[in-house]
N, CA, C and O of each residue as an XYZ file, in Angstrom:
468
protein
N     102.600     66.944    235.231
C     101.847     68.033    234.662
C     100.543     68.202    235.440
O      99.854     67.223    235.728
N     100.217     69.426    235.772
C      99.007     69.711    236.552
C      97.766     69.189    235.835
O      97.608     69.354    234.626
N      96.889     68.556    236.615
C      95.635     68.074    236.043
C      94.481     68.538    236.915
O      94.536     68.470    238.143
N      93.441     69.008    236.253
C      92.260     69.508    236.949
C      91.066     68.665    236.539
O      90.658     68.663    235.378
N      90.514     67.949    237.510
C      89.291     67.187    237.308
C      88.143     68.122    237.650
O      88.107     68.657    238.758
N      87.205     68.336    236.734
C      86.115     69.280    237.009
C      85.263     68.902    238.221
O      84.503     69.727    238.727
N      85.387     67.666    238.682
C      84.616     67.242    239.848
C      85.389     67.414    241.151
O      84.878     67.102    242.227
N      86.625     67.912    241.054
C      87.431     68.146    242.256
C      87.690     69.643    242.404
O      87.941     70.325    241.410
N      87.632     70.161    243.629
C      87.854     71.599    243.829
C      89.333     71.961    243.960
O      89.675     72.995    244.534
N      90.203     71.112    243.431
C      91.639     71.346    243.500
C      92.294     70.790    242.246
O      91.673     70.069    241.464
N      93.564     71.142    242.072
C      94.350     70.669    240.940
C      95.433     69.736    241.467
O      96.053     70.008    242.496
N      95.650     68.653    240.765
C      96.708     67.701    241.122
C      97.997     68.124    240.420
O      98.017     68.341    239.208
N      99.088     68.238    241.213
C     100.371     68.618    240.627
C     101.463     67.679    241.103
O     101.322     67.004    242.123
N     102.552     67.645    240.352
C     103.709     66.814    240.684
C     104.569     67.521    241.728
O     104.394     68.710    241.998
N     105.489     66.774    242.302
C     106.413     67.393    243.256
C     107.280     68.431    242.565
O     107.650     69.433    243.176
N     107.608     68.204    241.299
C     108.419     69.166    240.552
C     107.667     70.481    240.381
O     108.240     71.558    240.548
N     106.382     70.388    240.046
C     105.565     71.596    239.899
C     105.394     72.300    241.241
O     105.415     73.528    241.312
N     105.225     71.513    242.305
C     105.085     72.090    243.644
C     106.349     72.848    244.031
O     106.278     73.969    244.535
N     107.499     72.238    243.795
C     108.757     72.896    244.148
C     108.930     74.193    243.362
O     109.393     75.194    243.910
N     108.561     74.180    242.088
C     108.678     75.388    241.265
C     107.773     76.502    241.809
O     108.177     77.664    241.846
N     106.565     76.155    242.227
C     105.648     77.144    242.793
C     106.211     77.725    244.098
O     106.133     78.930    244.334
N     106.771     76.863    244.930
C     107.356     77.327    246.194
C     108.576     78.201    245.933
O     108.726     79.266    246.532
N     109.440     77.748    245.043
C     110.652     78.517    244.722
C     110.310     79.871    244.114
O     111.029     80.849    244.321
N     109.212     79.928    243.363
C     108.795     81.174    242.729
C     107.989     82.082    243.635
O     107.596     83.176    243.231
N     107.733     81.628    244.882
C     106.973     82.436    245.822
C     105.488     82.512    245.508
O     104.785     83.386    246.017
N     105.006     81.592    244.666
C     103.602     81.614    244.264
C     102.683     80.950    245.273
O     101.483     81.223    245.297
N     103.244     80.073    246.112
C     102.399     79.218    246.949
C     103.047     78.946    248.302
O     104.231     79.203    248.524
N     102.220     78.416    249.191
C     102.679     77.873    250.468
C     102.264     76.403    250.495
O     101.378     75.987    249.749
N     102.912     75.622    251.359
C     102.584     74.201    251.421
C     102.193     73.808    252.841
O     102.839     74.190    253.817
N     101.115     73.033    252.925
C     100.579     72.550    254.192
C     100.713     71.033    254.228
O     100.210     70.335    253.348
N     101.395     70.528    255.256
C     101.540     69.086    255.472
C     100.370     68.637    256.334
O     100.163     69.165    257.426
N      99.607     67.666    255.850
C      98.393     67.260    256.554
C      98.527     65.910    257.256
O      97.528     65.306    257.647
N      99.756     65.446    257.413
C      99.958     64.179    258.107
C      99.852     64.381    259.617
O      99.677     65.499    260.104
N      99.963     63.279    260.336
C      99.959     63.331    261.793
C     101.308     63.847    262.293
O     102.323     63.685    261.615
N     101.326     64.464    263.472
C     102.574     65.021    264.001
C     103.732     64.023    264.059
O     104.873     64.392    263.778
N     103.457     62.765    264.420
C     104.564     61.805    264.513
C     105.177     61.514    263.139
O     106.363     61.195    263.058
N     104.403     61.616    262.069
C     104.945     61.448    260.717
C     105.752     62.676    260.317
O     106.811     62.569    259.698
N     105.236     63.832    260.677
C     105.865     65.103    260.344
C     107.276     65.194    260.931
O     108.199     65.646    260.255
N     107.445     64.766    262.187
C     108.770     64.880    262.811
C     109.788     63.941    262.179
O     110.990     64.194    262.260
N     109.328     62.861    261.553
C     110.255     61.943    260.888
C     110.908     62.603    259.681
O     112.130     62.569    259.537
N     110.100     63.200    258.818
C     110.595     63.931    257.644
C     109.454     64.782    257.094
O     108.301     64.354    257.041
N     109.809     65.992    256.690
C     108.833     66.876    256.053
C     109.560     67.836    255.120
O     110.745     68.122    255.293
N     108.836     68.316    254.146
C     109.396     69.285    253.211
C     109.734     70.574    253.961
O     109.016     70.981    254.874
N     110.816     71.193    253.571
C     111.224     72.451    254.208
C     110.170     73.526    253.986
O     109.637     73.669    252.886
N     109.876     74.277    255.032
C     108.982     75.417    254.927
C     107.498     75.124    254.998
O     106.683     76.038    254.868
N     107.125     73.854    255.206
C     105.695     73.531    255.287
C     105.151     73.899    256.659
O     105.896     74.067    257.624
N     103.838     74.017    256.716
C     103.141     74.212    257.987
C     102.354     72.947    258.253
O     101.664     72.450    257.363
N     102.442     72.417    259.458
C     101.706     71.209    259.831
C     100.290     71.567    260.258
O     100.087     72.314    261.216
N      99.314     71.026    259.539
C      97.901     71.139    259.895
C      97.279     69.784    259.557
O      96.869     69.565    258.418
N      97.203     68.876    260.527
C      96.679     67.531    260.249
C      95.320     67.564    259.559
O      94.488     68.432    259.821
N      95.120     66.601    258.677
C      93.924     66.562    257.838
C      92.633     66.693    258.642
O      91.690     67.347    258.196
N      92.584     66.080    259.820
C      91.346     66.121    260.610
C      91.107     67.473    261.276
O      90.083     67.659    261.933
N      92.039     68.425    261.118
C      91.862     69.760    261.700
C      91.712     70.853    260.643
O      91.522     72.020    260.988
N      91.794     70.494    259.369
C      91.776     71.491    258.294
C      90.543     72.387    258.367
O      90.662     73.607    258.245
N      89.387     71.815    258.561
C      88.143     72.603    258.596
C      88.192     73.651    259.709
O      87.689     74.762    259.542
N      88.795     73.298    260.837
C      88.877     74.229    261.965
C      90.004     75.246    261.820
O      90.066     76.211    262.582
N      90.889     75.043    260.856
C      92.063     75.908    260.705
C      92.017     76.766    259.438
O      93.056     77.196    258.938
N      90.827     77.010    258.929
C      90.674     77.790    257.701
C      91.341     79.158    257.836
O      92.041     79.597    256.923
N      91.132     79.827    258.953
C      91.724     81.152    259.159
C      93.252     81.073    259.122
O      93.905     81.918    258.510
N      93.816     80.062    259.774
C      95.267     79.894    259.790
C      95.800     79.627    258.375
O      96.835     80.170    257.990
N      95.102     78.803    257.611
C      95.532     78.496    256.242
C      95.472     79.762    255.390
O      96.394     80.047    254.626
N      94.392     80.511    255.523
C      94.231     81.757    254.763
C      95.365     82.731    255.110
O      95.947     83.342    254.214
N      95.679     82.880    256.389
C      96.758     83.782    256.820
C      98.112     83.295    256.322
O      98.940     84.098    255.892
N      98.343     81.983    256.376
C      99.593     81.399    255.909
C      99.759     81.656    254.403
O     100.857     81.965    253.941
N      98.682     81.529    253.654
C      98.734     81.756    252.207
C      99.011     83.221    251.887
O      99.685     83.538    250.907
N      98.483     84.107    252.724
C      98.714     85.537    252.529
C      98.359     85.997    251.139
O      97.295     85.662    250.618
N      99.235     86.755    250.541
C      99.007     87.321    249.208
C      99.265     86.311    248.096
O      98.929     86.560    246.938
N      99.853     85.189    248.439
C     100.217     84.228    247.397
C      98.996     83.644    246.694
O      98.989     83.495    245.472
N      97.966     83.316    247.468
C      96.730     82.838    246.864
C      96.723     81.384    246.435
O      95.729     80.915    245.880
N      97.807     80.658    246.678
C      97.882     79.253    246.299
C      98.344     78.431    247.494
O      99.309     78.779    248.175
N      97.627     77.322    247.735
C      97.973     76.431    248.847
C      98.177     75.033    248.291
O      97.307     74.472    247.624
N      99.349     74.484    248.584
C      99.684     73.121    248.196
C      99.494     72.230    249.413
O     100.059     72.505    250.472
N      98.711     71.173    249.280
C      98.533     70.216    250.361
C      99.374     68.986    250.057
O      99.358     68.464    248.943
N     100.115     68.527    251.075
C     100.983     67.366    250.904
C     100.801     66.420    252.081
O     100.597     66.859    253.212
N     100.874     65.127    251.813
C     100.814     64.118    252.875
C     101.912     63.096    252.580
O     102.932     63.443    251.984
N     101.720     61.872    252.980
C     102.747     60.860    252.732
C     102.845     60.527    251.249
O     103.936     60.519    250.679
N     101.677     60.246    250.614
C     101.686     59.833    249.216
C     100.702     60.592    248.324
O     100.859     60.578    247.103
N      99.706     61.244    248.888
C      98.786     62.037    248.079
C      97.308     61.828    248.346
O      96.485     62.558    247.795
N      96.940     60.854    249.177
C      95.522     60.603    249.437
C      94.934     61.559    250.469
O      93.908     62.190    250.219
N      95.580     61.665    251.623
C      95.059     62.558    252.667
C      95.109     64.011    252.239
O      94.245     64.803    252.616
N      96.110     64.365    251.456
C      96.202     65.755    251.000
C      95.066     66.093    250.035
O      94.591     67.229    250.026
N      94.624     65.135    249.225
C      93.462     65.364    248.364
C      92.220     65.591    249.221
O      91.409     66.472    248.936
N      92.083     64.800    250.257
C      90.960     64.961    251.183
C      91.032     66.326    251.876
O      90.013     66.999    252.032
N      92.223     66.727    252.286
C      92.399     68.029    252.941
C      92.017     69.168    252.004
O      91.394     70.139    252.435
N      92.379     69.063    250.739
C      92.009     70.092    249.764
C      90.488     70.152    249.605
O      89.914     71.233    249.480
N      89.846     68.990    249.610
C      88.372     68.937    249.561
C      87.786     69.635    250.783
O      86.867     70.445    250.662
N      88.321     69.317    251.961
C      87.849     69.938    253.203
C      88.026     71.456    253.154
O      87.124     72.207    253.522
N      89.196     71.895    252.697
C      89.484     73.331    252.643
C      88.493     74.047    251.733
O      87.993     75.120    252.073
N      88.213     73.461    250.594
C      87.251     74.068    249.671
C      85.864     74.105    250.297
O      85.171     75.119    250.212
N      85.457     73.016    250.919
C      84.142     72.950    251.554
C      84.023     73.927    252.719
O      82.927     74.397    253.027
N      85.147     74.236    253.368
C      85.145     75.131    254.521
C      85.208     76.605    254.115
O      85.184     77.489    254.972
N      85.289     76.865    252.822
C      85.217     78.254    252.387
C      86.484     78.865    251.842
O      86.555     80.086    251.707
N      87.476     78.081    251.526
C      88.713     78.641    250.981
C      88.683     78.710    249.455
O      89.712     78.546    248.800
N      87.525     78.948    248.910
C      87.369     78.945    247.457
C      88.097     80.106    246.771
O      88.313     80.060    245.560
N      88.478     81.140    247.520
C      89.207     82.250    246.905
C      90.666     81.894    246.642
O      91.360     82.609    245.919
N      91.134     80.792    247.225
C      92.504     80.335    247.022
C      92.542     79.223    245.983
O      91.591     78.456    245.834
N      93.658     79.151    245.270
C      93.887     78.021    244.375
C      94.422     76.886    245.247
O      95.426     77.049    245.940
N      93.753     75.749    245.207
C      94.126     74.610    246.031
C      94.746     73.525    245.163
O      94.275     73.245    244.060
N      95.816     72.918    245.683
C      96.543     71.891    244.944
C      96.802     70.687    245.830
O      96.980     70.809    247.041
N      96.819     69.523    245.199
C      97.216     68.287    245.863
C      98.545     67.863    245.260
O      98.655     67.702    244.045
N      99.560     67.680    246.108
C     100.879     67.273    245.637
C     100.905     65.749    245.517
O     100.953     65.035    246.519
N     100.873     65.270    244.286
C     100.880     63.840    244.007
C     102.247     63.242    244.348
O     103.286     63.835    244.059
N     102.230     62.086    244.953
C     103.473     61.429    245.350
C     103.869     61.762    246.775
O     104.543     60.971    247.434
N     103.458     62.924    247.254
C     103.634     63.304    248.646
C     105.060     63.456    249.124
O     106.004     63.584    248.345
N     105.173     63.435    250.440
C     106.462     63.649    251.096
C     107.472     62.569    250.738
O     108.669     62.843    250.651
N     106.999     61.345    250.531
C     107.933     60.274    250.154
C     108.632     60.617    248.843
O     109.851     60.482    248.740
N     107.876     61.057    247.844
C     108.456     61.420    246.554
C     109.328     62.673    246.682
O     110.380     62.778    246.051
N     108.873     63.620    247.508
C     109.627     64.862    247.739
C     111.016     64.533    248.282
O     112.023     65.005    247.753
N     111.067     63.730    249.330
C     112.349     63.365    249.946
C     113.197     62.520    248.996
O     114.410     62.715    248.908
N     112.564     61.582    248.286
C     113.294     60.714    247.352
C     113.941     61.515    246.223
O     114.983     61.124    245.696
N     113.316     62.643    245.854
C     113.855     63.488    244.803
C     115.014     64.345    245.303
O     115.679     65.017    244.514
N     115.254     64.321    246.607
C     116.345     65.114    247.171
C     115.978     66.566    247.415
O     116.858     67.406    247.607
N     114.687     66.869    247.409
C     114.253     68.238    247.672
C     114.439     68.555    249.157
O     114.492     67.646    249.986
N     114.538     69.852    249.493
C     114.830     70.250    250.875
C     113.810     69.734    251.899
O     112.598     69.807    251.695
N     114.343     69.217    252.995
C     113.518     68.763    254.105
C     114.003     69.478    255.371
O     115.053     70.120    255.377
N     113.219     69.350    256.429
C     113.619     69.952    257.701
C     112.672     71.033    258.117
O     111.458     70.891    257.970
N     113.216     72.141    258.647
C     112.394     73.243    259.128
C     111.320     73.507    258.125
O     110.499     74.403    258.321
């Protein structure tokens, strides 16, 4: 269940909630791991933007989100993606709803959700 800590500029959601948002066309997902992790396994349809480049890629994230207005950040387990969401908010993406996918790519793949492209 989505949880919003008033001290965080993002909402924490489960992989199930993330998949529902993606399936409903409400959101896009950004994988913030390193490229070598991404090639091993990643959720289908994500865009790779490593956590250390998020601040420099605000325009790309905004364009990727398009009209959807929601960006899901995912990493291996959920720590780097929370940091990426913090960076995105600090860099000016406050007009978008930002989410951290708890459990990350490991939980996504373990649940049998689509991986690949």
